[in-house]
C-alpha positions in Angstrom: 131.0 134.1 204.0 127.4 135.2 204.5 125.5 135.0 207.8 122.4 133.3 206.4 119.3 132.6 208.6 116.0 131.0 207.7 114.3 130.8 211.1 111.4 133.2 211.8 109.8 131.9 214.9 110.3 135.2 216.8 107.4 137.7 216.3 108.7 141.3 216.3 105.3 142.7 217.4 103.0 141.3 220.0 99.5 140.3 218.9 97.7 142.6 221.3 99.6 145.6 219.9 98.9 144.5 216.4 95.2 144.1 217.2 95.0 147.6 218.7 96.7 149.0 215.6 94.2 147.1 213.4 91.2 148.5 215.4 92.6 152.0 215.0 93.0 151.4 211.2 89.4 150.2 210.9 88.1 153.2 212.9 90.2 155.6 210.8 88.7 154.1 207.6 85.1 154.2 209.0 84.9 150.4 209.2 83.5 148.3 212.0 85.6 145.9 214.0 84.2 142.4 213.5 85.1 138.9 214.6 85.6 137.9 211.0 88.2 140.7 210.5 89.9 139.8 213.8 90.1 136.1 212.7 91.8 137.2 209.4 94.4 139.1 211.3 94.9 136.3 213.8 95.3 133.7 211.1 98.0 135.8 209.4 99.7 136.4 212.7 99.9 132.7 213.5 100.8 131.5 210.0 104.4 130.8 208.9 103.2 130.5 205.3 102.6 133.1 202.6 98.8 132.8 202.0 96.7 133.5 199.0 93.3 135.1 199.8 91.7 131.7 198.9 94.0 129.7 201.1 93.4 132.1 204.0 89.7 131.8 203.5 90.0 128.0 203.4 92.0 128.0 206.6 89.4 130.2 208.3 86.6 127.9 207.2 88.6 124.9 208.5 89.4 126.3 211.9 86.3 128.4 212.5 83.6 126.5 210.7 80.9 128.2 212.8 82.0 131.6 211.6 80.6 132.9 208.3 83.5 134.7 206.6 83.0 135.6 202.9 85.9 135.6 200.4 85.1 139.2 199.7 85.7 140.1 203.3 89.1 138.4 203.1 90.0 140.3 199.9 88.9 143.7 201.3 90.6 143.1 204.7 93.9 142.1 203.0 93.7 145.1 200.7 93.2 147.4 203.7 96.1 145.7 205.7 98.4 145.9 202.7 97.6 149.6 202.0 98.5 150.3 205.7 101.7 148.2 205.4 100.5 145.8 208.1 100.8 143.0 205.6 103.0 142.6 202.6 102.4 140.6 199.4 104.4 138.8 196.8 102.9 138.9 193.3 102.6 135.8 191.2 101.2 137.4 188.1 98.1 135.6 186.9 98.3 133.3 189.9 97.6 136.3 192.2 99.2 137.4 195.4 100.4 135.7 198.5 100.4 137.6 201.8 102.3 137.6 205.0 102.2 139.8 208.1 104.5 142.7 207.8 105.3 142.6 211.5 107.9 139.9 211.1 111.6 140.6 211.1 112.9 141.9 207.8 113.7 139.1 205.4 114.0 138.4 201.7 112.5 135.6 199.5 113.5 132.8 197.2 110.5 132.0 195.0 110.3 128.8 193.0 108.6 129.4 189.6 107.8 125.7 189.2 106.0 124.8 192.5 105.5 128.3 194.1 107.5 127.4 197.2 108.8 130.5 199.1 111.9 130.3 201.2 112.6 133.2 203.5 116.2 134.2 204.3 118.2 136.9 206.0 121.8 137.7 204.8 123.6 140.4 206.7 126.1 140.9 203.9 123.3 141.7 201.5 121.7 144.1 204.0 125.0 145.9 204.5 125.7 146.1 200.8 122.2 147.6 200.1 122.8 150.3 202.8 126.3 151.0 201.4 124.8 151.5 197.9 122.1 153.8 199.1 124.6 155.8 201.1 127.0 156.0 198.2 124.3 157.3 195.9 122.8 159.7 198.5 119.5 157.8 198.5 117.4 157.7 201.6 115.9 154.2 201.8 112.5 153.9 203.5 112.0 150.2 202.9 113.1 147.5 200.5 112.3 143.9 199.5 114.2 141.3 197.5 112.6 138.4 195.6 114.8 136.0 193.8 112.9 133.9 191.3 114.2 130.5 190.1 113.8 126.8 190.5 114.1 125.2 194.0 116.2 122.2 194.7 113.2 119.8 194.9 112.0 120.8 191.4 115.5 120.6 190.0 115.8 117.0 191.2 112.5 115.9 189.6 
C-alpha cells in the first residue's frame, strides 16, 4: 500500500533566505532589485496554486493595486526564476505554462486535461522505485518530475 500525501503547508525554505537568493540572482544577472520583482516572488511563495503569468499578474493587480507591475515584468521574472531553478513550471501546450515555487517539498502532479486542475501528491513507493531503477541502470539522477495526465473525478462525474 502506498504512503500517499497531498498536504503541502510546510515550506521547505524560509522566505528571507529565498529573498536573499533572489537578490543574488538579480545581481549576478545585472538586474536591479525592485519592489515589483519582490512582489512576484512573494506571491509565488504564498500561493498554494500553480499560476500562469496572467493569473499571477492579475493577483498582483488585485492585492497591490497601487503598484504598477507590467505583464512583461512578470514573464521576464518568471523566466529568470525558472532558469535558476527557483520556480518550476508545468507546460500546457498552447495554453502556456503554470508556475510554482521550486522551494516546496518534492512532489508529483496529476493534471486534468479537461479543467486544468492540478493535484499534488507524494508517494514514497514511487520515489523508492525511481531510485532503485536509476541505481540498477547506473544512472546518477540530479532531479526528476512526474506529471500524470488524465481526467479528474469531478470532470468524470459531469
